[in-house]
C-alpha positions as CSV (number, residue, x, y, z in Angstrom):
1,M,-113.4,106.4,101.3
2,S,-114.5,105.2,98.0
3,N,-117.2,102.1,96.9
4,Q,-115.7,99.0,95.9
5,S,-117.3,99.5,92.4
6,D,-114.8,102.8,92.0
7,A,-111.7,100.3,92.5
8,V,-112.6,98.0,89.8
9,G,-109.5,97.9,87.1
10,A,-107.5,99.6,89.8
11,T,-104.0,97.8,89.7
12,P,-102.8,96.3,93.0
13,A,-99.4,97.4,93.9
14,S,-96.4,94.7,94.1
15,L,-95.5,94.1,97.8
16,V,-93.7,91.2,97.8
17,E,-91.8,88.7,95.4
18,V,-90.4,85.2,97.1
19,W,-87.7,84.3,95.2
20,R,-86.8,80.7,95.1
21,G,-83.1,80.9,93.3
22,P,-83.2,82.6,90.3
23,I,-86.7,82.1,90.2
24,I,-89.8,84.3,91.1
25,E,-91.6,81.5,93.3
26,S,-94.7,84.2,94.0
27,R,-95.8,87.9,93.7
28,H,-98.0,89.2,96.3
29,R,-99.8,92.2,95.6
30,G,-102.6,94.9,97.3
31,H,-103.3,98.3,98.2
32,L,-101.5,99.5,101.3
33,T,-102.0,102.8,103.4
34,A,-99.8,103.6,106.4
35,V,-101.0,106.7,108.8
36,D,-99.2,108.6,111.8
37,G,-100.2,108.9,114.9
38,R,-102.9,111.8,113.7
39,G,-104.6,109.3,111.1
40,E,-102.6,111.5,108.0
41,T,-101.8,109.1,105.3
42,I,-97.5,109.2,105.2
43,A,-97.3,106.5,102.6
44,A,-99.7,104.6,99.9
45,L,-99.0,101.8,97.5
46,G,-102.1,101.0,94.8
47,L,-105.3,102.2,95.7
48,P,-105.8,102.7,99.5
49,E,-109.3,103.7,99.0
50,T,-110.1,99.9,97.9
51,V,-112.6,98.4,100.2
52,S,-111.8,94.9,101.3
53,Y,-112.5,92.2,104.1
54,V,-109.8,91.8,106.6
55,R,-111.2,88.1,107.7
56,S,-108.5,85.8,109.4
57,S,-105.6,88.3,108.7
58,G,-106.9,90.5,111.5
59,K,-107.5,88.2,114.1
60,P,-103.9,88.2,115.7
61,F,-104.9,92.3,115.9
62,Q,-107.9,91.8,117.6
63,A,-106.8,89.7,120.1
64,I,-103.8,92.0,120.8
65,P,-106.5,93.8,123.3
66,V,-106.7,90.5,125.4
67,I,-103.1,90.4,126.1
68,A,-102.2,93.7,126.6
69,S,-104.8,94.5,128.8
70,G,-103.8,92.0,131.0
71,A,-107.4,89.7,130.7
72,A,-105.1,86.8,129.4
73,D,-103.2,86.6,132.4
74,R,-106.4,87.6,134.5
75,F,-108.2,84.6,133.4
76,G,-105.1,82.3,132.7
77,F,-105.7,81.5,129.5
78,T,-103.4,78.8,127.8
79,E,-101.1,79.0,124.9
80,Q,-103.4,76.9,123.2
81,E,-106.8,79.6,123.8
82,I,-104.5,82.7,122.9
83,A,-103.8,80.8,119.8
84,I,-107.6,80.0,119.2
85,A,-108.2,83.9,119.6
86,C,-105.7,84.6,116.7
87,G,-106.4,82.5,114.1
88,S,-109.3,80.4,112.2
89,H,-110.3,77.3,112.6
90,S,-112.9,74.5,111.4
91,G,-114.7,73.6,114.6
92,E,-112.7,70.2,115.2
93,P,-113.0,69.1,118.6
94,M,-110.0,70.6,119.9
95,H,-111.0,73.9,118.6
96,V,-114.4,73.7,120.3
97,N,-113.0,72.5,123.6
98,A,-110.8,75.9,123.6
99,V,-113.5,78.0,123.0
100,R,-115.4,76.4,125.7
101,S,-112.7,76.9,128.1
102,I,-112.0,80.6,127.2
103,L,-115.9,80.7,127.9
104,N,-116.0,79.0,131.2
105,R,-112.9,80.6,132.6
106,I,-114.7,84.2,131.8
107,G,-118.0,83.1,133.3
């Protein structure tokens, strides 16, 4: 994998255009790689070697094992508790309460 500085000047590919009537409202660009089960690249756009942080967009994927493993059912997680595991929050009381509830449920 290349260093981020190697990607400076790399042109992100146009991934999505959102149209409102005849006008492009927004364009979303990025770097993309699709791999098969063996890890072989089957499609790529932009400069896939670009290093970036997944940050909040990865949280739903991080929560998948909690559901798929049966842990959410085992501990009786509520929809609010599952939602807090899937997204960002700003530490408001309702968010803190949901996280505390998860921690209490799992001991």
